[in-house]
C-alpha positions in Angstrom: 217.5 58.5 293.9 218.1 62.1 292.6 217.8 65.2 294.7 217.6 68.8 293.6 218.7 71.6 295.8 216.8 74.8 295.2 218.6 78.1 295.2 217.7 80.0 298.3 218.9 83.4 297.1 220.0 84.7 293.8 223.7 84.4 292.9 225.3 87.9 292.6 228.2 87.3 290.4 228.8 88.1 286.8 227.9 85.0 284.7 230.8 85.7 282.4 233.2 85.6 285.3 231.8 82.3 286.5 232.2 80.8 283.0 235.8 82.1 282.7 236.7 80.5 286.0 235.1 77.2 284.9 237.5 77.1 281.8 240.2 76.3 284.3 238.8 72.8 284.9 241.3 70.7 282.8 239.7 67.6 281.2 240.8 65.0 278.6 239.5 65.5 275.1 237.8 62.5 273.5 236.0 61.6 270.3 232.8 59.7 271.0 231.6 57.4 268.3 228.5 55.4 267.6 227.1 53.3 264.8 223.3 52.8 264.5 221.3 51.3 261.7 224.3 51.7 259.3 224.8 55.4 260.3 228.2 56.3 261.8 228.7 59.4 263.9 231.4 61.0 265.9 231.6 64.1 268.1 234.3 65.7 270.3 233.7 65.8 274.0 235.8 67.6 276.6 233.9 66.4 279.6 234.3 62.7 280.1 234.9 61.5 283.7 234.9 58.4 285.9 231.6 58.4 287.8 231.7 55.0 289.6 234.2 52.2 290.1 231.6 49.6 290.9 230.0 49.2 288.5 232.5 50.9 286.3 230.6 53.9 284.9 231.9 57.0 283.0 229.9 60.2 282.4 229.8 62.2 279.2 228.4 65.8 279.0 226.9 66.9 275.7 224.7 69.7 274.3 221.0 69.1 274.5 219.6 67.6 271.4 222.9 66.1 270.4 222.9 63.8 267.4 225.4 61.6 269.2 223.1 61.3 272.3 220.1 60.4 270.1 222.0 57.7 268.2 223.7 56.3 271.3 220.3 56.0 273.0 218.9 54.2 270.0 221.9 51.9 269.7 222.5 51.4 273.4 226.3 51.2 272.9 229.1 53.7 272.0 232.9 54.1 272.1 235.0 56.8 273.9 238.3 57.4 272.1 240.6 59.5 274.4 242.9 61.6 272.2 246.6 61.9 272.7 248.6 65.2 272.7 249.2 65.1 269.0 245.5 64.8 267.9 244.4 68.4 268.2 243.3 68.5 264.6 241.2 65.4 265.0 239.5 67.0 268.1 238.7 70.1 266.0 237.5 68.0 263.1 234.9 66.2 265.1 233.9 69.4 266.8 233.2 71.2 263.5 229.5 71.2 262.7 230.2 71.7 259.0 231.9 68.3 258.6 230.1 65.7 256.5 227.4 63.5 258.0 227.7 59.7 258.3 230.7 57.6 257.4 232.2 60.5 255.3 233.2 62.2 258.5 235.6 59.3 259.1 237.3 59.6 255.6 241.0 59.8 256.1 240.7 58.9 259.8 242.3 55.5 260.6 239.8 53.4 262.5 238.4 49.9 263.0 235.0 48.8 264.1 234.9 48.2 267.8 234.1 44.5 268.4 231.5 45.3 271.1 229.8 48.5 270.0 230.4 48.3 266.3 231.3 52.0 266.4 234.6 53.5 265.0 237.5 52.8 267.3 240.1 55.4 266.3 243.3 53.6 265.7 245.7 56.2 267.0 243.8 57.2 270.1 245.4 57.1 273.6 242.6 55.0 275.2 239.4 53.3 274.1 236.3 52.6 276.3 233.6 50.4 274.8 230.4 51.3 276.6 226.9 50.1 277.1 224.5 53.0 277.7 223.5 52.9 281.3 221.3 56.0 281.4 220.8 59.5 280.0 219.9 62.6 282.0 219.0 66.2 281.3 221.1 68.5 283.5 220.6 72.2 283.2 221.3 73.1 279.5 223.1 69.9 278.8 222.6 66.1 278.6 224.7 63.6 280.6 225.2 60.1 279.3 226.4 57.4 281.7 228.1 54.5 280.1 229.0 51.1 281.6 232.5 50.3 280.5 232.6 46.8 279.0 236.1 47.0 277.6 239.0 49.4 278.0 242.5 49.7 276.6 245.2 52.4 277.0 248.6 53.4 275.8 251.3 55.3 277.6 251.5 58.7 275.8 250.7 62.3 276.8 247.0 63.1 276.6 245.2 66.0 274.9 243.5 68.4 277.4 240.9 71.1 277.2 242.0 73.9 279.4 241.2 77.6 279.6 239.2 77.5 276.4 241.9 75.8 274.3 243.6 72.5 273.5 246.7 71.6 275.4 249.1 68.7 274.8 249.7 67.3 278.2 253.0 66.3 279.6 252.2 64.4 282.7 254.7 64.6 285.6 254.0 64.0 289.2 253.2 67.1 291.2 255.7 68.2 293.9 254.3 67.8 297.3 255.7 68.0 300.8 255.4 65.0 303.1 253.4 65.4 306.3 255.6 64.6 309.2 253.2 65.2 312.1 250.2 63.1 313.0 246.8 64.8 312.7 
């Protein structure tokens, strides 16, 4: 069941300031791939997140009218290739709207066909999620795809993040915290 909460009064903050603050949400960068009716397609996404552990669902945010969303809906399956810290050029390539269409966009990119989805599985990616399309939803000025994770693999390397409007090679180290010594 979905619920919408109406705004009760207008927001009185500069929209540019709100957008600038939202750039500080760090997220892993992925290349989403799909193969439908012999047509291959990839696109960069900086918003992929775990939505549910049972069933195992991930969410992907895309622009409305996205070619990827249309092809994924038609095929019913897709692959999420999470990029590692050294794959910034690959992220920019699949974000470039002037790249060639179809299989030509994968020329020079090492990949194999995913055994479940049939879509390109980028060989050097940090992690791969083979997904069955669960559902698609319009949300504001975007589209959200939910994918049921059928298979997943991962390596142990630093990820590529989208942060503050740029790409950042992540070096993950545990945050320093203080231990709580008193009972609440």
